[in-house]
Every structure is written in structure tokens, then in C-alpha cells.
N, C-alpha and C positions, 0 to 999 in steps of 0.2 A: 540086175543091173541097177534097178531103181533103189533097191535097199542099200546097195553099195554107195551110191551117189548121196542118199539121205544120211548115211553114217559119216561121209566126208563133209557134209554141210554141217552136221551137228559138231563134229570135231573142230571145224573152222570157227563155229560160233563160240565153243568153249575156249579156243585159243584167243579169240578177239576179246572175250570178257576177262580172260586171264591178263592179257596185255594191258586192258583198261584199268583192271585192279592194281597191277604192278605200278602203272603211271600215276594213278591217284595216290597210292601209298608213298611213292617217291616224292611226289610234290608235297605231300603232308610232312613228311620227315624233313624235307629242305626247309619248309616253312617254320616248323618248330625249331630247327636248329638256328635258322636266322634270327628268330625271336630271341632265343637265348643268348646268341652273340651280341644282340643289341642291348639286352638287359644286363648281360654279364661280359663286358668286352675285355679286350687285352690279350696277351699271349705269354707264355712261359719263356724263359731265357732262351732255350734252343730254337723255339719258333720264330723268335725276333730275329735271330741270326739268319734263318732261311729267307725271311721277308727282305732283309737287308741285301742279301745276296741276290734275290730276285730283282730288286731294284738296280743292283749293279750290272746284272746281266742285261737289263733293258738298256742301260747306258754303255754297254760293252766294256765295262771296267770291273773286274771281279778280283777280290781279295779275300781268300778263306784262310789265311794263316792264323787269324784269331777268331775265336767264337766257339760255336759247338761243332760236332761232326756234320759234315755236309749231308743234305738229303736231296738228291737231284729232282724228285717229282714236285715237292712244293716250290722249289726254287724255279723250275721251268714253268710249272702250271701258273704261278703268280707273277711271272716276269712281265707279261703284258699289262698287268695292273699295278706293278710296283711303283711306277712314277706317279700314280693317281691317288694322292692323299693317303687315307686310311682304308681304301677299298680292298687292297690285297690282305692285309691282316684281318679284316672283317670276313672277307670271302673264304680265306683259308680256315679261320675259327669255325665258321658256319659249316664247312665241309668236314671237318674233323668231328664235330658234334653230330652232323648227320650220319657219319659213318657209325658212331656208337650207337645211335638210335636204330640203325639198320642191321647191326650185328645180330640181335636176337631173332630178327625176321628171318635172315638167312639160316641161322641156327635151327630155327623151327622148321624150315623147309627141308634142310638135311635130315633132321631127326624124323620127320614125316616119312620121307623116302626110305629110310633104314628100318623104322619099326612102328610107324603109325602115330596117332595123335598123342598117346601117352608119352612116347619117346620124344616127339616134337616139343611137347610142353616142358619136359624135363631138360632137354638140350637148350631150349630158349632160356630157361631159368638159370642154368648153369652158366651160359655166356653172359647174361645180364649181371651175374654176381661176381664177376671178375673184377675186384676193386680197382687195380692199377689201370684197367681199361677206362674206367670212368674218370679217373684222375688225369689220364692223358688226354681225354676229350675236353675236359675243363680247361686245360692249359694249351690246347690247340696242338698237341704233338702228333706224330704220324702213325702211331700204333693202331688207332681204330680204323684207318684207311687200310693199313697193312693186314690187319686181321680180316676185314671184310673182304679184301682181294683174295685172301687165302681161302676163305669160306666160298667165295664166288668160283674159284677154281675147282674146289671140291665138288660143288654143285654141277659144274660143267662136265667133270669127269664122270660123275654118276649118270649123266645123261649121254655119256659116249661122245663128248664134244672136246677132244683134246686140244684143238687150235684155240678156241676161246679160253680154255684153262691156261694154255701157254701165255697168251696175251695178258691175262690177269696176273699170272706169276711175274711176267715182265714188269707190270706196274708195281708189284711188291718189291721186285728187285731194284727199283729206283728209290726204295725207302730203306731196306734191309739187305745186306749181302748174303744172308742166309738163304734168301729165296733163290739165289743163283743155282744152288745145288738142286733145288726142286725143279727149276726150269730144265736143267741138264737131264735129270730122271724122266721127266715127263716127255721131253723132246726124244730122248733114246727109245723110250717105250712106243711113242707115237710113230716114229720112223720104222721101227721093227714091225709094228702091227699094220703098217701101210696107211694109217689114218692121218698122218701129218707129212706134209712134203718136207724132204730134207733141208731145202733152202729156207722154208718158213721156220723150221726148228732151230736152224743155225743162227737165223737173223734175230729171232726172239731171244735166244740165249745169249748172244754177243751184245745185243743193244744195250741192256742196262749196264753191263761191265764197261762198255766203251763210253757211254755217256758219263758214268761215274768218274772213270779215269781221265776223260777229256776235261770235264769241269774242275776236277782236282788239279790237274796239270795247269790249266788256265789261272785258277785262283792261288795256287801255292807254289807252282814250279815243279812239281813232281806227281806222278800218278799215285792216287790213294793217299796223298799226303794231306796237308792243311791241319786244321785244329782238331784235337781229340783229347780225351783224358779219361782215365779210369774212375768211375764213380761208385755206385753202390756194391757192384759185385767185385770183390777184390781178387778172387781166384776162381779158376775153372771148376774147382771141386765144390764151390759154393752155390751153384745154380739149382740144385734140387730143392733146397730149403725155400728160397724165393719162389720156386715153381709151385710147391704145394701151399705156400702162404698166399699165393695169388688166385686160388680157386676155393670154392665153397667147400666145407668138410665133406658134405654129402657127394660132392663130385669126386673127391678123393676116393670115397667108397665105391663110387659108380665105376671109376677107372679100373679099380681091382677087379670088379665083376665083369666089365667090358673085356678085359684081357682074357679071363678065363672062359667067359661064354663065347667070345668071338673065335677063339681057337677051337673050342668044343663044336661050334656050329659051323666052323670053316667059312666065317662070313668075311669075305675079302674086303667089302666096303669099309666095315667097321676096323678091320686090321689096317687098312689104308690110313684112316683118321689116326689111329693109335700110332702107327708108324710115323706119320707126318709130325705129330706133336712130339714124339721122342726125338726124332732126327733134328727138329728145330732147337730142342734143348741141347743137344750134343753139339750143334753147330755154334751155338752162342758160346759154349764152354771152350771150343777149339779156337774161336776168334779171339776170345779174351786171352787165351794162352799165347797167341802169336802177336799180341799187342793191340788188339782193337779195344776201343773203350767198352766198358761194361756198365750196365744199369738194369735194374729189375724190369724196367719197361720193356726191354728187348725180348722178354720171356712172354709177354702178352699174347702174341699169335699162337704160341704153343698151348697157353692156358685156355684160350677160347676153343681151339680144336679139340684139346682133351676134354674140356667141359662138355662139348657136343657128344663125343664117344661115350663120356661117362653118363649122360642122359639116356643113351641107348642101353648101356649097361644096367642101369636102375630099372628101366621100363622092361627090359628082357627078364630081369630077375623076378619082377612082379608077375609077369606072364607065366612063369614057371610054377607058380603056386596053383595047386589043382582046384581048390575051392574058390568060388566067386567072392565069397565074403573075405577070405584072406587075401585075395588079390585087390579087392577094394580097400581093405584096411592098410595094406602095404603101400598102395598108391597114395592114400590119404596121409600116411606116415611121411612119406617122401614130401608130399606138398607142404606138410606142417614144417619139415626140416628146412626147405627151401624158403619158406615164409620166415622162419626165425633167422636164417642167414640174411634175409632181405632186411629184417628189422635191425639186426646188428650192423649191416652195411650202410644203413641210412645215417649212422652216427659218423662213419668214415666219409660218406658223401658230404655230409654237412661240414666236417672238418676240412675237406679238400676244397669245397666252395668258399669257406671262411678264409682259408690261407691265400686262395687265388684272388678273392675280393681285396684282401689286405694289400696283396703285392700290386694288383691292378690300380688301386687307389693310390698307392705310393708312386707308381710309375705316372699316373695321371697328374698327380700333384706336382710332378717334376716340371711340367710345363710352366707353372707359375715361378718355380725356382729359376728357370731359364730366362724368363721375362725379367725377374728381379736382377739377374745379372747382365741385363741389357739385350737379351735376345740372342738369336743363334749367331749373327754376324759378329757380335761383340765378344761372345764366348770364343769362337773359333779364331777370331782375330788375335786374341791373347796367346793362344797355343792350344795344344791338345788337351781338351777338358779332362779333369780327373774326377771319377765317382768313388765314393767310400762305400761302396756296396756292389760286389761283383755281379750279383744277380740283375741289377739294373743297368749294367754297362750296355748290353744290346738294345735295351729300350731307349737309352740315351742316344746311341748312335743312330738309331732309326729316327728319333725326333730332331736331331741336329742335322740329319741328312749328310752324314759323313760315314766313312768306312769304320768297321769296328776296330781297326788298327789305328783310326784317328781319334781314339779315346784311350784313356789310361785308368787303371784301377789300383786302389790301395786296400790291402786286406786287413790291416789293423794298426795299432799305435806304434808297433815295433817293426814296421816296414822297413826293409833293407834293400829292396829293389831300386833300379835306376828310374828316374822320372825327367821327362822333358819339362823344364820350368823356365818362365813363369807359366801359369796356367790357372784356369778357373777350376775350384774344387767344390763338388757338391756332395754333401754328406746326408744320408738318410738312416733310418733305423736298420737293423740287421735284416737278413733275409726273412726271418720268421716275423719280423715286426715287434720283437720284444724290447730291445733297447738300442740305443745308439752306440756304435762301436767308438772307443776313445780316439781322439785325434791323434795323428802321427806327430812324434816328437822330433823328427830329423828335418822338418821343413818349417819355413816361417809362413804364418797365415795371418791374413788381414781380413776381418769380417766385412762382408758386404751387406749381409742381413739374413733374415729368417723368413721362410714362407712355409707355414704349417709345420710339418715335420722335417722339412729340409733346411739345411743351413748352407749358405753360399759364402765361399772365401776366395781371396786372391792368394795364390800359393807362390812363394818364391824360395830362393835358396835360404838355408839357415843362417842366422846372424842378424836377422831383422827382428825387432821386438814383437813378440806374439802375446803380450798380455792381454791387449784389447780383444784378440780373437778368442783366446782361451776363456776370458770372462763371459763373452757371449755365448760360447759353447755350453757353459754351465746353465 
């Protein structure tokens, strides 16, 4: 009896130390993420949309007919902070970057459970080297949180805790509809095995779908409506190439090894990871085919989970070598390969940060352009402002505290769309910051002035002399 009690005490002590370690690590991750958000602030186009809609939810006025595709989690999470200055964008950006920092930690834990320290190191390296995941975290997109929720659900399942796994998948389902199928599968399995109450499983499956449909109906007048658009992935058949482009070369090799060895070893846990990654890719392809928007970012959760499984496959392949020296040499070769991928990825990371910084500086400089035009009230008083750079539209709407539909955008000099005039027009360099798009020829422009890279005009119907405006544009 004494020995049993001693074992319980030791186990409780280990658990307390584990909780303290997790808390310390979590606080460190959040602190580092907050520092990066302060040093490199701003958001990508889509993330600004979510912040605007969070602010509108707080004011009980939601219009999602223009912008990006809605994401209920950031919208609801940031709604209480939306009306408080720049607190919502800063907080969301910090959370997105914190999730990116936490992904390799979760990958390590999964790899350690599946195959020990070697598998843990390879899994963490593979997850860290998913380039689009880094780019998404820099821009404050939702993919890092989606991937983290998926890894957390996998950890919970490996610990035989299906209810927390369902809760995490529910959170993921508030960012990506692909997660709904996973919620259904885990819920059915949990009910069948008696580990999840039917009411809990049904509620956690229905909740993200109902919230998504409700917000969409509120904002656009139809369930699952609102703004969307096909982007990088133009056809469902094109998802495999972006998937393999999104993982390290060694991870692709590790995936092949994982498939063969997991089937041979009948390793259900690894097969679960492989199946989850493959299912996510298939679901993205299906959703694109039925009209949902497509972007290479949407494959990030599959790439992260696939990279974790690949880490196990590489480690298992090393273990199968009979001689110790061969195992050590193979492990070293894999480490060198991941190191080379990291060096290559640093250039991608530098380019991503450079693009983001350029865009953020352009958006920040827009404040001076707004002041040049007389400030928010003066601009809105003229009419719905026009921006000559679609990627700055949501940033402008956030700054002016108007709905996205309260702004207008012109794509180029041959613009033929309809415009509400008169209005203030703000022109900046193109999305990549290379050069300024030529001014449109079918409206009259009067120059107000120039502030840095921004030019500000009064726009009116054609027929008014535009010589002075065009002279200033040169």
C-alpha cells in the first residue's frame, strides 16, 4: 500500500512539473509572438476583413458581401476587442504567430509518442519547414491556428481523449470547413466506442456549421454566402503539386517511407496521421470543385500533419538499419538534409517578411494620405472612397471605420466597372510594391496632393479637365 501511494505521489509530481513546463513554454511563445507583432505589425488582406467584421459584430451590424471568405473564429474571438483601436489586429496577429511557434512543439510531442526522440526531432523539423505556414503567420492568417488545432486533436486522440479532440476540431471547423468531416468521423467513432456522449458529439459537430451559416446569413443574406473567390488553385486536380511544394523534400521521402512502414508494422496511429493528411487534401479538392475558393494556404494543415508522419517514417527507416554506425550515419544525413532545407527556407522567409513589411508600410503610410485629404470625416463626406490597389481596400476600410462595401476599388487604367462619384481616390504602388498602376482614363481627377508613395485625388465624372491631375501623377 505504501509503495502504491508513493507511486501516485511521484506521478502527481511529474504531472505538476509537466503542467508548469507547458505553462512556461506557452507564456514564452505568446511573449515572443507579441514582440514580433509589435516589431512587424499589420495584417494581410483577408485578416483585415475578419477584423472589420469583428468590429461590425460588436456593433451588431455585419456586412460580409465584399472582402475575403468569412472565418468565424477570428471574427468572434476579436469581436470584444474590435472597437478598441488597434487592439484586435495586434492580438490576432500575435495569436497567429504564437500558433506557428507552437506547431513544431506539438509536432515534437506527437513524434515522440509515435517513435521516440529521433522521430520527434524529424517531425518538428518537417513541420517547421512548411513555408506557407510561415508566410501565413507573418500575414496573420488562420492556417497556423488551424494546423495547431489539428495537431492538438491528434495528441488528444493518441491519449484516448476523444472529447477534447472533438472540441479542438470544432475550433478548426470555425476556420476551415474541411474540419467538419473530421468532426463527424471522430464523433461517430466516439459514440460507437462509448467514449463520447451522443449529445456532445452532435453538438460539437453542428456548432461550427451553424455558426458559419448564421454569420453568413446575417452578413450576406444567405447561408454560406458572402465574399469568396478562386485564387491560387484553379482546379481540384491541381492540389497535389502545391501540397508537395509545401513540404520539405525529405518530408516527401519520409511520407513514402511512412506509408510502406506503417502498413507493414500495422501502426494505426501513423496510418491515422497519413489518412488525415490525405483526407484534408481530398476535401480541399472537392470543395474547390463545388465552388469554394481555393488557395495553396488551405493545404497547410495537411502539409503539417503529413510532415509529422514523414518524420516518423524517416526515423523508422533509420531504426531498421542493423548496424549502429549505419543508423547514426543515416540520422546525420537526415539532419543535414533538413538543415539544407532550412537554409533554403531562410531566403523564402526573408522574401515573405520583406513583402509583408513593404505592404504594411504602404498601409501605414495611408494614414498620412487620409490626413492629406482632410481626415476620415472629410473623405467619407465626399462619397465612398476609391483605392487604386485592391490589396489595400480592407486596410482602408479598417482605418476609416466603414464597412468594406463602403469603399470602392479600381483595378487598372482600363477600368470599366461602375463607380459612385464624386469620391476621394487614393493611389499607391501595386500589391508587390514594384510600380504605380496607371490612372484610369474614364473618370476626371483633380490632384489634392501626394504623401510619400500615395497620391490623393478628387474623382468626378469624365468631362472635367484632368491635365493637372495627370501632370502630378507623373
